[in-house]
N, C-alpha and C positions, 0 to 999 in steps of 0.2 A: 430509281434505285434511290436517290433521296430521299423521297419522300416516304417511301417505305419505312428507313433509318429514322425519319424525323416522326414518325407514329409512333415505332418502336419503344423509340425513347421516351415519347409521351406517355403511355402505358407502363413501361417502364416506373416514372417519376410518382405516377397518379398510386399505382401497387405500394411503393415505398413510403409513400404519405398516408394512404389509408393503413398502413403497417403501424407507422410511427401514431397516428390517430387513436389505433385499437387497445396499444401500448399504453400511451397517456390516460387513456379511458379505464385500464386498469388499472393502473398505479393509484388512479386518483379514489378508483372504487374502493381498494387495500388501505389507502390512508386513511376516509372516512372510516370505514369500519374498525380500524384500531380504537375509537374514540366512543364506540358505541357501548352505551349503559341499557341492561335491559330491569326494565321496572315490574313487577306484577300488580294487575290490576284489582283483577278476582281471580277467583278458585269456585268449580261448578262444587254442589255439594259432596259428590262422592269422591273430587279430584278429578274427572273424567276430562274435562276441558279448563287452562289456563289461558286468561284475559293478560298476552304480554306486550308492555309498549318496551321500542327499540328506538332511544333517542342519542344526540351525540351532542358536542359542542358548538355545531355546526348550523344547529337548527334544524336538522334531517330526524324525522318521527315515523314509524311504523308502528301501526297498532295490526298485532296478530291472532289469534285464536291457534293454542296448540291443545293437541288432541295427544294425550299421556296415552292411550292405546296404540296409537296407529302410528305415532309420533310424526303426526302429518301437521303441517301448520299451513292456515291460509289467512288474509287478508281480512279485516273486521273495520265496520266504520269507526271511523272518531268519534268517542264519546269521552262526558266530562265524567259519568259514573256507567257501572256496571252490573246488573244482579240478577244473579240466578235464580231465579224461581223454582227448576228444576233442573238436573242434569242436560238437560238438552233444551231448555225452554230459557231464553237469555231478554233480558230488556235494557236497551240501550236508550241512557241519555246526555243531549246535547243540545246546542243553544235554541236548534227551530225545529226539534223532533224528538219522539220518543218512539223506539222500533222495538217491538217484540217479533223476536227472529226463533225460529223453531230450528236450532242448530240437524237436527235428526232428517228432516225432510226438505231442509235449506229451502225455508220459503219465510217469509218475513211481513209486516204489516208497518206502514206508518201511521202517526198520531203527529199531524202536525202544530207548531206552536211551540211555546218555552213552561216547563212545566216543572212541578217539584214533584217527585215521585215518592210513596210510600209503599215498599212492597209490606204485602200481607202473608208471611209465610204460613200460619195456619189455613188461609182461605185458597193459596195457590190463585192471588189475584193480588191487582195495582191501585193502588188512590194516585190520581194525577190531580195538581192542585194548579190550577193557575192562576197567581195570583194579581195578573194583568185585569183577566178578564173577569175573576170573581168566580172562575167554576170548578164544582170540585167531583171526578166522575169516578167512579169502578169500573175496572177493565177487568177480564181474564185472562189467562196465557198465551190465549194466541191475538191477544188486539181488538177483544170484539166488547165494546161496550154494557155497561149490564144496567148502568143508571148513572143519573149525574142532577145535580144541585146548582142553583146558578145565585147570583148574588151575597155570596161566601167572604167574609172579611179573614175569617179564621178558623180553625178547627182543632179538635185533637179527639186521640179514640184511646179504648179502655185497651187493659192490659192484653184480655182473652181476644181482642180482635173481634167484638160484638158490632159495640157502636162506636158512633160517631157522632160526638157532643159539635154544632159548627154554631157560629153569630151572624147575622148582618148589622143593618147599621140599626133596627127596629126588634128582632127575634133573638133566640136566641131557641135552636135544633136538636132533637134527639133523633137518628137514623138508625135503623135496623142496618147493619152494614150487608147483609144474606139478600135481603130483598129489598133494600131501599126507600121502604115507609119510615114516615117522617113524623113526626109530633112536634107541633110550636109552643113557643112560651112567647107573647109578644109583651116590647119593652119598652118603657118613655126613655131611658138612655144607655145610649153605645156601649160595648163593653170594652174593657180595656185590654184583660188579660183573659187567656183559658187557663187552669192549671189541673192536675189530674191525679187523685190519689189513690190508694189500693179499692175504694168503694164506690169515691165523690170525684164527679168532677166539677170544681169550683170557677165560676163565673164571676171574676172582678167587674165590678162597672163605679160609678164615682159616688163621692161623698161616704168614702170605705164600705158600702153597701155587698151584698154575694147572693147569687144565686147556687144553690147547689143543687144537684140531679144525682140520685141514684142510678151506677150504669147497671145493675141489672136487668136482664133481658127484658121480665114480665113485668118490670116495678115502671109504672108512671110518673112522668116528669113533676116535680114537686118543685115549688118555688122555696126557698125561706127568704126573709131579708130581715 
């Protein structure tokens, strides 16, 4: 009889402690929720999807994607930047990778590495540039690589998003964005800066010299010193 009473008291104490723990957890959750601030990180072209960051002063962060049609909210990869190429095609950039995410099919593909992302809205594509590896590459909306070029120090594109002008230590190149075909000019000195105007991309080199390249698709590269 004494054993039964002892067991009964232990069970009651355990249930009481469990109830207190649940209450404390709920109170803590409500306390943290009061300090939450919601920030809009990106919006899809039609407004169908919104990337939200819920954060508070205690360091808690939640990255969510909210569907304005279904009113559904789902967790999404934490990123530095978010780019919508289409309503259901999202590119997420963080320090270790670039993720191409198909929101409709709930599929994604990752490109490992730290890249600078340059969306090409008129081409439904993306340029990825790795400063560390000096690689410039073009990917489609599904994360499939169309072309890449190596030993790239810097680059610029024209306003029509048809031509890439890039430079390495000893050459200046003009690349067709659609095909990836490149024509190059050998240089005696490295380029310090690339500048773009309405019809020209100017490469500045030492001693105040410059090389001017017409950006028209049918124009051949011309050097003017």
